[in-house]
N, C-alpha and C positions, 0 to 999 in steps of 0.2 A: 962337384965339388961344393957347389952351395947347397945341394943336395943333405951333403953329409954332415956341414956345417950347422946348419939348420938340426938335424937330428942329434947334433952335439951340445947346443943350445940345449934344447928339450928335456936331454937327457939330464946334462947339469940341473935345468930349471927343478926337472923331478926330486934330485936328490936332496936338493936345500928345501922343499914345499913343507916340510914335518916344520921350522920355525917362520914361514911366512907368517906375516897376520902380526896382532898386538903381541907383543913379548907377553906381556901377563895374560897366565889362560888357564881354564883348568882341564888337563887333555887325560885322556886312558883310549889305548888301541884297541883294537876287536876287529872281528870280523866284520860287521857291518858297523857304519858311523855316523853319530845324532851330533847335529849342531846345535850350539845354545847360545841364545842372546839374551844378558840380564844386566839389570842396573847395578852393578854394584857401589856406584857413585853416582850421587846426585846432579852431578856438573862435572863441565871443566873451565878451567880458568880463562877470562877472558884478556887476550892480548891483542894489539895494533900490531899488526904484522905489515912494520914497513919496505919488507923487503930489502931490508939493507943488507943483509949477510942470510943465507938459507934460511929458509925458515923449518922452526922447529913443529915438532910435534906438538900438540896443546895437552895440559895435564889433567888429570882428573884429580876432582876435590870431593873432600866431603861422602866419607864412608858410608852406604847404605847398607844398616842389617839388615832391613826386610829383601834386600832383594840378593842379599847373598844369602838369607832364606829359600828364596825360590830356587838359588841355585843347586842350593843342598838336594832342594826337595827333585829334580832332576836326574841326581846323581843314585840318591836312593829309590828313586824308582827303576834306574836302569841297573844296579847293583839288585833290586827285588828281582827283576826278570832274568837278569844272567843267573838266579841260584834259582830261580824257577825251575821242573822238572814238564812243567805241562808246557809252558810258553817259551816257545821257542828253542828247546831244547837244541845242545850240541850247537848249538849258536848265542856266538858272543855281541852283546853291544860296546861299543867303545864311543868316547865322545870327546868334543873339541868347545868349549864355552869360553865366548869371551867377554867382557865388560863394554857393555856400550856408553858408560858413561852420559845413559839420558842424554848422548848427543848425534843426530843424525851423522856428521862425519867421522866419528867412531864405529858406529856400525857399521859402515859402508866398508870401512876398512877390515873389518873381520870379514864379513860378509867376500869381499873378494877372495879371502883364502878359500871360502866353501866353492866359491864358482871356480878360481883358479885349479882347484885340486881335482875338479871333476873336468873340467876341460883337457887337463894333461891326460886323465885316465881314459878320458874316450879315444886317445888316438892308441892304442894298444903299444905302450911303450916297453913292455915287461922285460922282451929279449932283449934288449938294450940297457935298462936298469939293472942295477945290481946296489940299490942301496938298501941295505940295514933297518933304516926308518921310513922306510916308505908307510905311507898314511892313505886307506881306502879313500874313496868316493864319500861323501857326504851323501847320504840320503834323502836327510830329511834336516830342517833345523826350527827347533822351537824356540820361539821368541817373532820379534823383542816385547817391550811392554809399553812401551809409549805408542799413539798413535801415529805421531809423527816420524817417529823411527821406525815401526813398521813399513808407512808407506814407501818411503826409502829403500827397504831392504826387501821392498814384495818387487816391488819394479825389478831390482837387479834379480833376483832369483827366477821370478815370471819368463825371464827370458829362458832361460833355461830347465822349467818346469822342475825345478828343487820346492818340492813342501815347504810349506811354512805356517806352521800353528802357534800362531799368536794365545797368548794366557791371560793380556791385559788389556791386547789392542782394541777400543770398542766402537772408532767411529766407522758412522755409517757408510763413508766415500770406499772403504776397504769392501763392500759387499760387491760393487761394482767387477764382477767375474769377467767382462772384458779388456778392463784392465789391470788388473792382480788377479791373474790365471790361476796360482799355486797357492792362493793363502789362503787359508782356514784359521781359526779361532776359538777356545772352547771357553769365550765368554760372550754376553748377549751382545746385539750391535744398541750402538748410541740411542736410538730412532724411540728404543721401548721406556730408555731412561731419559731422555727428554721429554716425553709423554709422563710418565710417573711424576716429575718435578713438578708439571704443569697442574697435575692434578690434585698434587698434596698443595699448592699454591691454594686453588678452587677449594679444597676442600676445609681450607684455614680460613677461606674467604677474604685473601689478601688480593688488592687490583693494583699496587702501586709498587713495583720491584727494581732492582738492580739488577744486572748481568754483567757478567765477567767471565770472558774466556779466552785461555790462552791462544797466543798468536800462532798456531799450528794445527795440522790438519787433524788434531783430536777438539783442540775448542770452537774451531770457526764451525765445522757440520754441525757440532751437536750445539751450537746455542742459536745458529739457524734453523734448525729443527725447534728447537724449544722457542722461539720467535713464534714459528705455524703456529702451533697450539696454544700459545697464549693469544694470538690473533682468533682464534676459532673462539675462546673462551670469553673474550672481552674484554682480557685482563692487558694493564699496559706495561711496560718496559720504560721505566723513568729516564736510566742510564744504560747503556750497551757501550762495554768496555772491552779493551783487546789487554792482554798483558804476558810479560814473557821476565822468568827469571834474570833474563841479559837486560831491564830497561837500565837506563840510567838513575840515578837517586833523584832527579828533577822531574823525571816520566810518574815514577811512583807517587813523590810529593803531590803533582797535579793531580793525580788519581784519586790519591785521599783526600787532598780539597774537596773535588767533587762529590766524592761520597758523603763526607763529612756537611755537605751544603745541602745535599738532598733530603728530603722527607720523604722516603723510600725507608724502610727500617728493614727489609730482607733482600738480600744480597744472594743471588744464584748464582754459582762459580763451576764452570765447565773449564777444570784445568788440574795440572798434575801438582804433588806438593811443593814440589821445585818451584814452580812456575809463579804460585801463591801467596809463597813466603814472604816475598821481599812487600808485599802488599801488607800481610798480618804485621809485617815487624813494624813496619811502620803505624796502622791503626794501636799498636800495644803503645808506642810511645806519646802517640796524641790520646791513648786511654778514653779511645772510642767503644764503649762496652752497649750503647742499647743497637748494635745489630745485631738481627738472627741470620745467621749463616746456612745454605741451604748449599751442602757437598753432593760433587757428581763421586762417583765410583774412584775416580784416579787419586781423590786425598781423602775421601772419605775417613779414614784411616790408618793415614799416612803418619807414619813416626816423626816425619819432621814438622808436620803441623803439632799433633798433639801433645805439645808438651805442655809442661806446668808454668813456665813462663808466659805462654801465649793464652790460658785458660781464661784469663779475666776477660778475653775481648772473643775466646770461640766456644766459651763455654755458652753448651745448648743449641749447637751445631746440629741439625738435619741432614744424614747422612744416609746415600744408599752402598750398601757393599752387596758384595754377590752371595750366594748361599754357601753355607760352609761346609766342608766336607770333611769326613775321617777321614786320615793315613795311619794304619794300623802300625807300632811301631817306630815311626816316624819321631818322636821326643825322644827315644832313647838314642837314634841315629843325628841327632842335633848333639845331645850334650857330650858324645864321643869324640867331638872333632878335636885334631891338637895338629900342632902345628908337623911333630916328629913322624905322625903316622900318614897323614896325608899332603903328603909330600907330592904330589899329582895335580893337588890343587893351588895353585900360588896365589889364590885369595885369599886362603886361610892364615896365614902370614901376617898379613894385612889386620886382616879381621881382630886377629889375638893381642896385636899390638893399640887397637882400636877401641876392644873391650877392657884390655886392663890398662889404657895410657902409660903403655911401657915400651921397647924398642927389642925387639931380639935381634940376637947376635948375628952378625954378618946381613943385618938389615940395609937396603938403600938408603933407605928413610932416615937412620941413625948417624951414616955418612954425612945428609943434607942437616940433618940438624946441626953436626960440628961445624958445617961449611957456615953456619950464620944465623941459623932460626933462634927466634928467642924465647921460643918453649923448651921446657925441660922435662923429659921423661927418662924414664930409670928402665933400666936392663931389666928385661925377664926373662926365667927361662926355658916357656913354654909347656910348663906342667903343671899351671896355675889351672883351678878347675873353675870354670866355667858358668857351672849352675850359680855361685856366690854372688854374680853380677846380672844385675836386672839391666839388661837389652831387649829391642826389641827382635832379637832374632831368636831368643827362648820364649816370645808370646806366641805358643800353639793353641790357645783357648780356639779361636776360630781363625781356622787352617780356610783362607779362601783362595787366593792369587797361588798359593802352594800348591793347593787341589787341584787349581787347573791346568798347573803343570806337571802336575802327575799325571791328571787326565790325557793331556798332549802325548807323553810318553808312551804310556799306554795305550793309545788308539792308535801312534805308528807300531808299536809295537806286536797290535791285535793284526793291522794289515800285514804286517809281515808274516805273521802265523797262517795269515789266509791265502797268502801264495805260496807257504812253506804247504799246508795241503790242501792245495787246487787239485784238483782232478784233471787231469787230460780232458778235452770236448769238452769244461763246464769253467772254463777261466773268462775272463775280462777279455782280451787280450784279440788280433786278428786272430778267425777262424777258431774263435774261443780254445783258445791255446793256453799254457801257463805261463809266468817268469820264471827263471831261473833262479833262488835264492842266492846261488853263488855269485852270480852273476847280473845281483840286483842292481836297475838304472833308478835311478830318482823318479823318471815320468811314470814308471810303473808302481812305484812306491803311491803316486800323486792319484792316479786311477783309481787304485785301490781303496785307499782313502776316502774317494766321493762318494763309492759304493760300501763304505763302512755303516755299520748296523750291531751295536752287539750291546750288553750289558755287564759293565765291570762289576768288580768285587762285590762294591758296595751299595749292589742294586741299581745305579742309575745309568739309565739308557745312555748309550751316545750315539749318534748320527746327526751328520752334517746336511743342512736342509739346502735347497736349491742355490742357495748363494752361501753356500758351504760354511754356514753361520749354525752355533749349536744353541737347541732352546734352554733359558733358564730363567729362573727368577731371583727377585732382589727382594733384600734382607735391610729394612731399613732402622736405623741407629741414632741414640740421642748421645752426644756429648754429657756426660755427668761428670762431677767434681768428686773424685775419691773423700769421703771424711777420716780416711787414715794418713795418706799421705799426700792431700789433694794433688795427684793425678788425674790423668782422664781414664776414664771407666766406657768403655763403648758398651750401653743398654738397649737391648733390641727393644723396641715401641712398636713394628708393624711389619709390613711385609706389603711385597706387590707382585702380583700372578700374572705376568702377561698374555696365559692363555686363557683366563678368565672370561665370563660375559661382560660387556663394558657397563661398567658402576658398580662391578662385583670384585673390579681388580685390586682394589688399594684396600686395606685394611690398615688403621692404625689405634693405637689404644692410649688415647689422647690423657687417659688419666698417670700415664707413665713419665710423660714428658715434662721436662725441668727446662722452662725459657730460661734464658741468661743466666743458665746453671744453677736456678734457687727460684724462681716462681711458676706457678703453674698456671698464671694467665696469660692468655694468648696475647703475642704483641699486637700490635695496629699496624698496619702498614698500607693504608689507605690513600687515595690522593686527598679526599673529601671524608669528613664525618658520614658516619651511617645513618639514610635516611629512614625516620620511624615508618611504623605503619601507617597507613592514611595519607602517606605522600609518595612522591615518586621520583625520580631521579630526572632531572634537568638539565640539559646542554648547556655550558658555558662556551662561548664567543671563543675560538683561537686557543682552546685547550682541549688535551685529550678526553676520548669520551669517559676514561675512568674519572675523570675531574668535573663536578656536577654539582649545581644547587638542588635543594631537597625543594619540590613545586608537590604543594596539597593537590589529593586530587579533586576534581569535579564531582558536580554533585551529580549524584546517581553514579560512581564511580567509587572503589573504593580498592584499599590495599592491605592484607591482613599479615605482611611479612617485612622484614627490614631492606633495604634497596631495592625494592619493586623498581622494573626498569619502567613499566606500565602500569597506571590502573585497569583496574579490572571492570568492566560495565557491568552494574547489578542486572540482573533476569529484569524481565519486563514486568513481573510481580512484585518487584521488591526495589527498596529504594535505600540509599546510603544513610548512616550515621553522621552525626555530625560531627563526629572525627573521623570519620572516612575509611572505620577498619572493619567494618561489616556492610553487609546490607540486613533488613527484616523489610518483613512483605508489608506490602502497601494496604491499609487501608480501602476497603471497598464501598463506595458509595453509590444511591441512586436515592431517589424520592421516598423514602420509607415510610409504611404504615406507623411505626414506632418513635419516629423523632416529629417534637414540636411542628414543626412545618407541615409535614404529609397530615398530623392530626390536623391542625387547622383547618387545612382545604378538604380534606376527608368530611368535618364536622360542617364545612359551608357544603360542601357537594350533597351532605344526607337532609340538611336544612331547606336545600330548595328544593331535594324531592319530595319531602314532608310538607313543603309551601304549597308546592304543586300540586299535591295530591289533593290538599285541604284546598285550594280553589276548584276544581276538579267535583272534589265533595258537595263543594256547595253551591254549583253547577249544575251538579246533577239534582239534588235536591230542591234548588227552584230553577229547574228546567220552562218551568210552566209561565215564569212572570217576564212580565216585558221585556228587562234589561237583557234578561237569558235569551229571548227569542229575536230582540234586536241587532243583537252582537254574531247570528249565524250559529244557532245551537249546535250543531253539530259537529261545523267546523271547528269550533270552540272546543269541542270534546279533542280532534284531531290536533289542535294546536299543542294545548296542557299535553296530553301523552307524549309530543315529541321534545316538549319542553322538559318532561322526566325523561325521555331517551339522554338528553343533553348535559342534563346536571349528571346524569349515571355514567356515561361515557367519561366523565372526568376523572371518574373513581380508575378505568383505566390505566390512567397515567399513573396513577401510585403503587409503588411494589417495586421488585423485581424486575427490572422487564425481562421477558421470555422471548422467544420465536413467536408464540402464537399471541401475545399480549400486543406484540409491536404490530404483529398483522393485523390486527384488531381496532385498535384505539383511533387511528386516524380515518378509516374507513365509517367507525359508529359516529366519532365527531362530527364525520361530515357530510352523514346521511341523515342524521339526527338535526342536525340546522338546517338544511337545505328544505327538509319537512316542515320544520317551524318557520321557515322563513316562506316557503310554499303556500303553506296556509293560511299567513297575513297578505299576501298579494292577491290571492283568490279572494279571501275578504273584502277586501279595502275594493278591489277595483268591479268587483260586483255591486256592492250600495254605489259606488262611483257612476258608473254607467246606471243603473237603475234611476237615478236622480235626475241624472244629465238627460234621460227618454223623454221627451215631452208627453207622449202617449205612450206608456205601456201595454206591448201588444202581448197576444197567449205567445207568440214567435221568443219574445223575449223572456219570455216567464220560462219555456219553454228550455230555452239554450243556458239560460242561467238558473237552471232548479240544482238540486245536490248533485245528482250523476254530472253534469260535465265538473262541475266546481271538484268532486273527485277524481275524476279525469287528470285533468289540469295537474291538479297537485300530485296524481302519479307520474307524471310525466314528467314534470320537473324534477322527482325525487329519481323517476330511473335515469337519468341522465348522470346523475351524480355517482348512481350504482353502477354505469357502467367506467365512468371514470376509475372507481374504486376497482371494479375487474380489471381491468386492464392494467391497472397499476401491479395489483399483486401478481397476475400471472406474469407481468415482462420483468419487475424488479419488486420483488417482495420484499418490503421492510424486514430487519431483524436482531437479534440482540447483538451488541457490542462491546467491547472493553476499551475504551479508551485508558492508552497509558499515556500517554503526553504528558499528564499534572504530576508535578513532584509530590512524591510521597501518598497518592491517591491514586486509586483505579477508581472510574466512573464506569457506570456500567449502563449505559443508554443505549436508543433505538438508533441502528442506521437505517434510515427512510429507505435506501435504495432509490429512489429516483426524488431528487428535489423539485423538477419538473413538473412532477405528478403531484406534488403537495403542492404545490405554486396551482395546479390545475384545480385542483380541488376547493381552495380555499378561495381562488380568485371566481370558483363559479357558485361559491357562497354570496360573495359578495356581489355579485352579478344581480344576482335574486335579489339581493337587499337594497340596490340601488335601484330597481323597479320600483320594489315595493316600496322605497323612499318617496319616488316621483309620484306615484297614484297616493300615499299618503300625503304628500302634500299638497296636491290638486284636491285631495277631499277635505280639507281641514275645517274647513264651516259646515259641511252637512251639519245636520244636528247630531247633538253629540249621544243622543238614545239610540242611535243608526250605527254609528260607525266610532270608532277612539283612534279619528284620524290625527288630532294633535298630539294622542299620546303616541299614536304609531312612529309617527314623524320624531317625535323625541326618543323614541325607542332604536330606532334605524341612526339615527346622529348617535348615540351612546354606541351603537354595533361597530359604527364605522369609527371613531375615535379607539374603541379598543383595538380591533383588528389590522387597523394602519399601526397605531403603537406596537402592536406585536407582532410585526415585520424586521422591522431594527431591534427589537428586544431578543427575538429569535435568535439571529445570527449573531450578538453580541456577548450573549450567553455562551454557556458550557457547563457539561456534566448534568446535575439532577436539577438543576436552574433551569434547563431550557424545559423539560416536561414541568415545573413550576410553571413557568412563563404561558406554556399554552392553558394548562387546567387552570390559572386566572385568569386570561383571554377567556374560556367557555364559562367560568364561572359570572363572573363578569358580565356579559352579551347574555347569558339566560336568565340571569337576575333583572338586568334593565328590559329585558322583551317582556316578565313576567309580572313585574311593575309598571309598567306602564301601561300596559293593556289590561291587567285583570285584577289591581288592588284597589282602582278605583271605584270598580264596578262590585268588587265584594263588599267596600266597605257601604256603598248603597245600598245593596241588597243587604246586609247586615244590620245597620247603624240607621239609615235613612228610608226604610219602606216606603214613608209617604212619596218619594219620588222612584220607585217602581211601579209604578198606577198607568192605568193606560192615557186618562185624562190627562199626564204630565208630559206623557210621550208625544200626544198630538199635537198638545199645545205648541212644544216645543217644535213642532214637525210645522203649525201653522206660521209660525215666527218666521220660521224659514222658509216658507213659499214665499211670504210675504217679501222679504228682505229680498228673494231673486226676482219678484217680480216688479217691484220698485226699480229695481236696477234695469230689468230689461225696459222698462218704460223710458226712464231718463235715456238710454241711449237710445231708444227710437225715437224721439222729439227731438234729440240734440242730430242725429241726423237729418230729420227733414227742414230742419231750421237749414243748415247748411246747403242745403237743395235749393229752399225758396232766396236763399241769397243772391244763391248762385243763380237765378233766373231774372227776377225782379226788385227786387231788392226792396218789396214791403216788409213791414216789422208784421210781426207777430206777437201777440201776447203771452205773457208769460202762462206757461200752464198753472191751472188753481186744480187740487184734488181736495176732494170731498168723499165724507164717510157717511153712509147715512142710513140706519137701521129702521126703516120705518114702522112704524107702531099698527097705524089707520086697517081699515078691515080689508082695503083691497089687496093688501100686501099680507095680509094675515096668511095668506097661503104657504106665502116664501117666506115668513118671518124667520124660518130656520138658516137661512142665506144669505148672511150679509153680504155687502159690494162695495168694493171699492173703487171711486173713481179717480183718474190721475188726469187734469187737463181736457183736452179735446176730446181723450178717448177714454173709456171706461173698459176695465176689464173687470171680469166678475171671478170671484174666488169662491168658489163653492166649498164650505166643510161640512160636514156632515155632524153634526153632536148630537143628533139622535140616540146614539146608543150610549155616548156620556151623559145624556139626561136622564135616559132609561135609567141608565146603572145610578144618579142618582137621586132618583124618585126613589128606586125600589132599595 
């Protein structure tokens, strides 16, 4: 019995199913039924349901002309398919279309009618039901418009695998196929739109914007993706706000306050027209006209916002719209609408009343007006000419959403056509079977849609990807003010190609954009003023990265563009200008032949070479004179040659350093000086040893002959040569460009090993110290035989120069390092030349009377007397000390006498004077025979 009641209940339900759902609808029967969901109204009345009585259905308000045009596009496509002989022949498509009122509750109410009908039909109760108005199952639904509405509808339709193709829902959340199994769409994913918006902001160099999103499944995911894109581009969002058409007035005013007080001038809006309208109204009331709006596709061409009374605020808006598509003969179809002819479409009556601001006879709204409405409308006949009234309904210049609806209907029809023409064994179902078009079910259509791939009549390729999204591009529009009637004109200014390469996706003709409706100057929407070239952005504490202070680039760095995040370091061979906007090549410096300092040093070096060569010439010319002979003639020649080498080595330090000059100059200097010092050392030491020898023997003459002197000079010099060889082998010097100095590149020599240089100079100074010791010891020898005093003085000059050289060498840089060493070489060389040779040259050239053998021997005799007297006095002092220590007897003072006897007894020794010193007599025999002989002759 219960089973019978159950079937009777179902039977009665199926008989009245045609009236289930919202009362107002557009409906046409057919073999296969398509459902439709369109926002014929912008919203519903907001009522506080206190549940004191049975809750009543909310009422839809504000007629949406564009939504009605979208509905007409679906009806037009279905009628076009039904009249086609090639597409679904002998099959009639029907439709049931409901108004969602842009509200989830209304959309679910309509969706339940689709689901309920399909559920009843799945029970196969045809044999029990004899209802004449039975409606077949809905095998697919076209809609809805808003993403929030489509999300709710998709959850319900997905339970029954009823395919849903949205024409305007772009939320990226709907791409989740695990949650929305049967959802598809003919509009691109919002992910592309968010990226495109960020690209536009970056292209106009804005970095300080306001983001406003509708508080639903369209606005929140869209603005979330937009935020990520902005972070990647280092662009800041000053305010991030949510909005809804159901906000209270105080909430709208508070939001407007925050926007008005913000320094950001660009407002990015991810919302639908009804959601953003309350904010626009408040902005108009406050007359805030200095903001630039960046509109998402949901309201970029909304007739609700594109009104003349809002244009002072929204003029200049940059918006994204879908690519427009042609719909042949659609214009004529729209113009033929009439209440009397379109009885199957109940929305036509309300459209007519809203278009002509009237009431049709028997209109339920007329009764409402008579029951107390304050507005008055006249009656209309239904025969008025709709083309005489300008409404968004007839604005078919750019059919975008309408074309998406048209394409969605044809996609379903093509899927049905594929089922109709399916060949058994090549189908998509189990065992490659085909579905029966006469008993088609929704899940079979869904399966076929997922594999759909065809080109429609206008040449567009229709294919749903793995996320069941369709590929599409965006057109970028700019809201202009019409010069004729101050209405809004949507001017195309660019496009965004989602399939192009990065950097080539966005194109904007900036010359066509009018900002705020009249200006061609790009508005400024940055947290800080632009940093000019030559500066960089500096971080301000506790502020976003987009807020910065302009900091001048450091020396050696530059920036040649505005708002540089960092300054670029100049290349090593360049330096930044005073304003740090570019780099110039550094000046290359070295001790040049052409600069005054280099010329002065060269003149000094050449002068030294000339003077030394002159002295050498004098010595060669007067080589047989006593002065030249007394100065060790052969060794003097070597000494003068080494001085020429010393002066010459200084020239290697002048000019641009090359690898070969760097390897040559220090060894040349070191070896030359060691050769010079060795000659002086050998000369001084030889004379000292000869004079200190009591009886010069043949052994002394043998060992202190020229051969031994040259051998010693060679050995001393060989040690320096070996130091240089080891240095050049292990760490050879090389040319080096020093970039450490601002604006200048110093070309210097990298010595390779400072230790080796220290050994080279240290060894030279060591020989000079020994030379100084011997020279100081022999300073009282006859001046004719040695230059001891002058050598001592020259060695003092040498030490002063090279001791001063060490701190000067390490405290200078660049070309002055070479200059310091050249000065040291020249100073010490001139000191040696002047002290040792200038007095001799002076005597040879200007005092020839002193360059005689008598003069030499006289001075030698005087020196010998001094030495003998000093020795005798020393001997007597020692004797007295011994006597006093033994007996204490006094000893008379020594007396000295000099006798030069002239009597005949001593005539034989008349040429040998004697010197008597006290108790002892020292006889100093000096032979003047030669001198006398010379004088007589």
